[in-house]
C-alpha positions in Angstrom: 0.1 0.0 -0.4 2.8 2.9 0.9 4.1 2.2 -2.6 0.5 2.7 -4.1 1.0 5.8 -2.3 4.0 7.1 -3.1 3.8 5.8 -6.9 0.2 8.2 -6.2 2.3 10.9 -5.2 5.2 10.9 -7.9 2.6 11.0 -10.6 0.9 14.3 -9.2 4.4 16.0 -8.1 5.3 15.3 -12.3 2.2 17.1 -12.9 3.1 20.2 -11.1 4.3 23.2 -13.1 8.0 23.1 -13.0 9.8 25.6 -10.4 12.9 27.4 -10.0 14.7 28.4 -13.0 13.9 25.2 -15.0 10.5 26.1 -14.9 10.9 29.8 -16.0 13.4 28.7 -18.8 10.7 26.4 -20.4 7.7 29.1 -20.0 10.6 31.5 -21.6 10.9 28.9 -24.8 7.1 28.6 -24.9 6.5 32.8 -25.1 9.5 32.7 -27.8 7.8 29.8 -29.9 4.3 31.3 -29.6 4.6 35.0 -29.7 7.8 35.5 -31.6 6.4 34.1 -35.0 3.7 35.9 -34.2 5.5 39.1 -34.1 7.6 38.2 -37.4 4.4 37.5 -39.3 2.8 40.5 -38.2 5.8 42.6 -39.0 6.2 40.5 -42.3 2.8 41.5 -43.3 2.9 45.7 -42.0 6.5 46.0 -44.1 6.2 44.2 -47.6 2.0 43.3 -47.7 -0.6 45.3 -46.2 -0.8 48.3 -43.6 -3.5 50.6 -42.2 -3.6 54.1 -41.9 -5.8 57.2 -40.4 -6.8 59.9 -42.8 -5.6 63.2 -41.2 -7.1 66.5 -42.5 -9.2 67.5 -45.4 -7.3 67.5 -48.3 -9.3 64.1 -49.6 -13.3 65.4 -48.5 -15.7 64.2 -49.8 -14.4 61.0 -50.4 -12.7 60.3 -47.7 -12.5 62.1 -44.4 -10.9 63.2 -41.3 -10.2 60.1 -38.4 -11.2 57.5 -41.5 -8.7 54.3 -40.8 -7.9 52.9 -44.5 -6.2 49.7 -45.7 -2.8 50.3 -47.3 -1.7 47.2 -49.6 2.0 47.4 -51.0 2.0 44.4 -53.4 0.5 45.4 -56.5 3.2 48.9 -57.6 6.0 45.9 -57.1 4.1 43.9 -60.4 2.9 47.3 -62.3 3.4 51.1 -61.5 0.0 53.0 -59.7 -2.6 54.1 -62.2 -4.3 57.2 -62.8 -7.3 57.5 -60.3 -5.7 55.6 -57.5 -5.4 56.7 -54.2 -1.8 56.6 -53.2 0.2 57.1 -49.6 3.1 59.0 -49.7 5.7 60.4 -47.6 5.0 64.8 -47.3 7.9 65.5 -50.0 7.7 69.3 -47.8 9.0 67.0 -45.2 6.1 66.9 -42.8 5.9 63.9 -40.1 2.8 62.8 -41.2 2.0 60.7 -44.4 0.2 62.1 -46.8 -3.1 60.5 -49.0 -3.3 61.8 -52.3 -4.9 60.7 -56.3 -2.7 59.9 -59.3 -3.6 62.7 -61.9 -0.4 62.6 -64.2 1.8 59.5 -65.2 5.6 59.3 -65.9 5.7 61.2 -69.4 2.1 63.5 -69.1 1.8 67.2 -69.8 -0.8 67.7 -66.9 -2.6 71.3 -67.0 -5.3 73.3 -65.3 -7.8 75.4 -67.0 -11.1 76.6 -66.7 -11.4 75.1 -63.8 -10.5 71.4 -65.1 -7.3 69.1 -65.0 -6.3 68.5 -68.0 -4.1 65.4 -69.2 -2.0 65.5 -72.5 -4.7 68.2 -73.7 -7.6 66.4 -73.0 -9.5 66.9 -70.1 -9.7 64.3 -67.1 -12.8 63.0 -66.0 -13.2 63.6 -62.7 -16.5 62.6 -61.6 -15.8 62.0 -58.0 -14.8 65.6 -57.7 -17.4 67.9 -55.8 -15.7 71.1 -56.7 -13.5 72.9 -59.3 -9.8 72.6 -59.8 -7.6 75.7 -58.7 -4.7 76.5 -60.3 -6.2 78.2 -63.3 -3.3 78.4 -66.3 -0.7 76.3 -64.6 0.9 73.3 -66.7 3.3 70.4 -65.7 5.8 68.2 -67.7 5.8 64.9 -65.7 9.6 63.5 -65.9 10.2 60.2 -65.8 9.6 57.5 -62.8 7.5 60.5 -61.2 3.7 60.8 -60.7 1.9 64.2 -60.6 -1.0 64.0 -57.2 -3.9 66.1 -56.3 -6.2 66.2 -53.4 -9.8 65.7 -53.8 -10.7 68.5 -52.0 -9.1 70.9 -54.5 -9.5 73.9 -52.7 -7.7 72.8 -49.6 -5.4 70.1 -50.7 -1.7 70.3 -50.5 -0.2 68.3 -53.7 1.6 68.3 -56.6 0.4 72.0 -57.4 2.0 73.1 -54.7 5.5 70.6 -53.8 6.0 68.9 -57.4 5.8 65.6 -58.8 6.4 62.6 -57.0 9.0 59.7 -57.7 7.3 56.5 -58.1 9.5 54.7 -55.5 8.5 56.7 -53.2 4.8 55.6 -52.7 4.3 53.7 -49.5 1.0 51.3 -50.9 -2.4 52.0 -52.5 -4.8 53.0 -50.2 -7.9 50.2 -51.4 -10.3 49.6 -48.3 -12.2 52.1 -45.7 -13.0 50.1 -42.6 -13.6 53.2 -40.0 -16.3 54.2 -39.5 -18.1 50.7 -40.0 -21.3 52.9 -41.8 -18.2 53.5 -44.8 -17.3 50.2 -45.0 -16.0 49.5 -48.4 -13.7 49.7 -51.2 -12.0 53.0 -51.8 -12.7 55.0 -54.9 
């Protein structure tokens, strides 16, 4: 009977968590084995695939407003260049700390001009059905150099954009805004 009691105690002791430094090492290994891959995966997704961003300011109204949250994908521009009409995220060319959100209007090699409150690309009026106002900058014209883009905010009366800072390098684009997830009543594709 004493042997059965001793076996029961041994079994009970074996089921208890390890104590002391060997238990701490075991917990550390478990923690690293669980959380380290998750952290690495999150970093890879953020750096190379997609990230979220917050809209600051009014430059993209009425289509995107302050405090809206967007998913920005980073893969497609490795397969092809930005396309006219894409909404892109880019570092502020004037050195500001907050990235800008703008719409691609002019592609490399194109001439962008403003006349009569409208944008023209290579002499043809640009269809901008997403606008609610005319474009300021009457009589101005820009030649978009190779590997550069001309970007404008949708709120043409209140946007710091290529009319102000000039064209931007294609390789400076952080990503393409594709989906709005906040606020819930505005959930959907970004256009």
